C-alpha positions as CSV (number, residue, x, y, z in Angstrom):
1,X,-31.5,-10.5,12.5
2,X,-30.3,-7.4,10.6
3,X,-28.0,-9.4,8.3
4,X,-27.4,-13.0,7.4
5,X,-25.0,-14.8,9.8
6,X,-22.5,-17.3,8.5
7,X,-22.4,-20.8,10.0
8,X,-20.2,-23.9,9.7
9,X,-21.8,-27.2,10.8
10,X,-19.6,-30.0,12.1
11,X,-20.9,-33.5,12.8
12,X,-19.8,-36.9,11.6
13,X,-23.4,-37.9,10.8
14,X,-24.4,-36.6,7.3
15,X,-28.1,-36.7,8.2
16,X,-27.5,-34.5,11.2
17,X,-25.5,-32.0,9.1
18,X,-28.3,-31.9,6.6
19,X,-31.0,-31.4,9.2
20,X,-29.1,-28.5,10.9
21,X,-28.3,-26.9,7.5
22,X,-32.0,-26.9,6.6
23,X,-33.1,-25.4,10.0
24,X,-30.4,-22.8,9.9
25,X,-31.2,-21.7,6.4
26,X,-34.9,-21.4,7.2
27,X,-33.9,-19.1,10.1
28,X,-31.9,-16.8,7.8
29,X,-28.4,-18.1,8.4
30,X,-26.0,-18.8,5.6
31,X,-24.2,-22.2,6.0
32,X,-20.8,-21.6,4.4
33,X,-19.6,-25.1,4.9
34,X,-19.9,-28.4,6.8
35,X,-17.4,-30.9,8.0
36,X,-17.3,-34.5,9.4
37,X,-14.4,-34.1,11.7
38,X,-12.5,-31.4,13.7
39,X,-9.6,-31.2,11.4
40,X,-11.7,-30.1,8.4
41,X,-13.7,-27.8,10.7
42,X,-10.5,-25.9,11.6
43,X,-9.5,-25.6,8.0
44,X,-13.0,-24.3,7.0
45,X,-12.9,-21.8,9.8
46,X,-9.5,-20.5,8.6
47,X,-11.0,-20.1,5.1
48,X,-14.4,-18.5,6.0
49,X,-14.2,-17.0,9.6
50,X,-17.9,-17.7,10.3
51,X,-20.0,-16.0,12.8
52,X,-20.9,-19.4,14.4
53,X,-19.6,-22.9,14.5
54,X,-21.9,-25.7,15.5
55,X,-19.5,-28.4,16.7
56,X,-20.2,-32.0,17.6
57,X,-18.0,-33.2,20.4
58,X,-17.4,-36.9,19.6
59,X,-15.8,-37.2,16.1
60,X,-13.0,-39.1,14.5
61,X,-9.5,-37.6,13.6
62,X,-9.9,-34.5,15.7
63,X,-12.5,-34.3,18.5
64,X,-14.9,-31.4,18.8
65,X,-13.5,-30.0,22.1
66,X,-9.9,-30.0,20.7
67,X,-11.0,-28.4,17.5
68,X,-13.0,-25.8,19.4
69,X,-10.1,-24.9,21.5
70,X,-7.9,-24.4,18.4
71,X,-10.6,-22.3,16.7
72,X,-11.2,-20.1,19.7
73,X,-7.5,-19.7,20.5
74,X,-6.8,-18.6,16.9
75,X,-9.9,-16.4,16.8
76,X,-11.2,-18.1,13.7
77,X,-15.0,-17.5,14.3
78,X,-17.4,-15.4,16.2
79,X,-18.5,-18.2,18.6
80,X,-18.6,-21.9,19.1
81,X,-21.7,-23.9,20.1
82,X,-21.1,-27.5,21.0
83,X,-23.4,-30.3,20.0
84,X,-23.6,-33.2,22.6
85,X,-25.6,-36.3,23.0
86,X,-26.1,-35.8,26.7
87,X,-25.8,-33.1,29.4
88,X,-22.6,-33.3,31.3
89,X,-21.6,-30.7,33.9
90,X,-17.9,-31.5,33.6
91,X,-18.1,-31.1,29.8
92,X,-19.8,-27.7,30.2
93,X,-17.2,-26.5,32.7
94,X,-14.4,-27.6,30.3
95,X,-16.2,-25.9,27.4
96,X,-16.5,-22.6,29.4
97,X,-12.8,-22.7,30.2
98,X,-11.8,-22.7,26.5
99,X,-14.3,-20.0,25.6
100,X,-17.3,-22.0,24.2
101,X,-20.4,-19.8,24.7
102,X,-23.2,-22.3,24.1
103,X,-24.2,-25.9,23.7
104,X,-27.2,-27.9,22.5
105,X,-28.2,-31.5,23.3
106,X,-28.8,-33.8,20.2
107,X,-31.2,-34.3,18.6
108,X,-31.4,-30.5,18.3
109,X,-34.9,-29.1,18.8
110,X,-35.6,-26.4,16.3
111,X,-37.3,-24.2,18.8
112,X,-34.1,-24.1,20.9
113,X,-31.7,-23.5,18.0
114,X,-32.2,-19.8,17.3
115,X,-32.3,-18.6,20.9
116,X,-29.2,-20.6,21.8
117,X,-27.3,-19.2,18.9
118,X,-28.3,-15.6,19.7
119,X,-27.3,-16.0,23.3
120,X,-24.0,-17.6,22.3
121,X,-23.2,-14.8,19.8
122,X,-24.0,-12.1,22.4
123,X,-21.9,-13.8,25.1
124,X,-19.0,-14.2,22.7
125,X,-19.2,-10.5,21.8
126,X,-19.1,-9.6,25.5
127,X,-16.1,-11.8,26.1
128,X,-14.3,-10.4,23.1
129,X,-15.0,-6.9,24.3
130,X,-13.7,-7.7,27.8
131,X,-10.5,-9.2,26.3
132,X,-10.0,-6.1,24.2
133,X,-10.5,-3.9,27.2
134,X,-8.1,-5.9,29.3
135,X,-5.5,-5.8,26.5
136,X,-5.9,-2.1,26.1
137,X,-5.4,-1.6,29.9
138,X,-2.3,-3.8,29.8
139,X,-0.9,-1.8,26.9
140,X,-1.5,1.5,28.7
141,X,0.1,0.2,31.9
142,X,3.2,-0.9,29.9
143,X,3.4,2.4,28.2
144,X,3.1,4.3,31.5
145,X,6.0,2.1,32.9
146,X,8.1,3.0,29.9
147,X,7.3,6.7,30.2
148,X,8.1,6.6,34.0
149,X,11.5,4.9,33.1
150,X,12.3,7.6,30.5
151,X,11.3,10.3,33.0
152,X,13.6,8.8,35.7
153,X,16.5,8.5,33.2
154,X,16.2,12.2,32.1
155,X,15.8,13.4,35.7
156,X,19.0,11.6,36.7
157,X,20.9,12.7,33.7
158,X,19.9,16.4,34.0
159,X,19.8,16.4,37.8
160,X,16.2,17.7,37.8
161,X,13.0,16.7,39.5
162,X,11.0,14.0,37.8
163,X,8.1,16.4,37.4
164,X,10.3,18.7,35.4
165,X,11.7,15.8,33.4
166,X,8.2,14.8,32.5
167,X,7.3,18.3,31.3
168,X,10.5,18.4,29.2
169,X,9.5,15.1,27.6
170,X,6.0,16.4,26.8
171,X,7.4,19.6,25.3
172,X,9.9,17.7,23.2
173,X,7.3,15.3,22.0
174,X,5.1,18.3,20.9
175,X,8.0,20.0,19.2
176,X,8.9,16.9,17.2
177,X,5.3,16.0,16.7
178,X,5.7,12.4,17.9
179,X,3.7,10.5,20.5
180,X,5.1,10.8,24.0
181,X,5.5,7.0,24.2
182,X,7.6,7.0,21.0
183,X,9.9,9.5,22.6
184,X,10.0,7.5,25.8
185,X,11.0,4.4,23.9
186,X,13.9,6.3,22.3
187,X,15.1,7.6,25.6
188,X,15.0,4.1,27.2
189,X,16.6,2.5,24.2
190,X,19.5,5.0,24.2
191,X,20.0,4.4,27.9
192,X,20.0,0.7,27.4
193,X,22.6,1.0,24.6
194,X,24.8,3.2,26.8
195,X,24.6,0.8,29.7
196,X,25.5,-2.2,27.4
197,X,28.4,-0.4,25.9
198,X,29.7,0.7,29.3
199,X,29.5,-2.8,30.7
200,X,31.3,-4.2,27.6
201,X,34.0,-1.5,28.0
202,X,34.5,-2.3,31.7
203,X,34.8,-6.0,30.9
204,X,37.3,-5.4,28.1
205,X,39.4,-3.0,30.2
206,X,39.4,-5.5,33.1
207,X,40.1,-8.7,31.1
208,X,42.3,-7.5,28.3
209,X,44.0,-4.5,29.9
210,X,42.6,-2.1,27.4
211,X,42.2,1.6,28.0
212,X,38.7,3.0,27.8
213,X,39.3,4.6,24.3
214,X,40.8,1.3,23.1
215,X,37.8,-0.7,24.5
216,X,35.3,1.7,22.8
217,X,37.2,1.5,19.5
218,X,37.0,-2.3,19.6
219,X,33.3,-2.2,20.2
220,X,32.9,0.3,17.3
221,X,35.0,-1.7,15.0
222,X,33.0,-4.9,15.8
223,X,29.8,-3.0,15.1
224,X,31.1,-1.8,11.7
225,X,32.6,-5.2,10.7
226,X,29.4,-7.1,11.6
227,X,27.1,-4.4,10.4
228,X,25.2,-4.3,13.7
229,X,24.5,-1.6,16.3
230,X,26.9,-0.6,19.1
231,X,24.6,-2.2,21.6
232,X,24.5,-5.5,19.7
233,X,28.3,-5.4,19.3
234,X,28.8,-4.7,23.0
235,X,26.5,-7.6,24.0
236,X,28.2,-10.0,21.5
237,X,31.7,-9.1,22.8
238,X,30.5,-9.7,26.4
239,X,29.2,-13.2,25.5
240,X,32.4,-14.0,23.6
241,X,34.5,-13.1,26.6
242,X,32.4,-14.9,29.2
């Protein structure tokens, strides 16, 4: 290994923790802590964010599977390797579902420990990369939807083709030196505000018999009095009158 990896060992048997610590340190790992139950394991992971957690399954207070799920969900370590007294297909399937990337049967054989940890760390890295790529793809899709919405708003407002609207957005973003997505968010936000104010005006005109200028003044006054935006004032007035 290029650098020492940090490990937390979790088992309710002190002798097991000691044996694992010795094996790991001989292999070049740094054991940054050990715990006798899942609750302490989670707290140690929050403190140290280790590369690996060796986690026994059956423990008091907070069992290993539950603790592992918490650690993985909160991204508190590089990977989790479960320690179990027996092979169990259902257990392995459950562990896979929560993101555990390795398991060892106790008593742990020293010859299996290092390769199991290396495989687990590599698998966890691949899973993390895949999640990041999926998150990035989702973010790009959401941004494109927002840009398309801004493009449609501008096209309708200016009575131009969407292609021309897109080019105008690009040009304006370049002139103002802001990302296209930031400009799109502004366009969509302004449109949302106008729509909210218009709905509130129509409701006030219909229910209170106000003219359009009177309805708008009421919305503006509410925004100033409550120190909120026009859109927030419009939405609050709508809720009050429902």
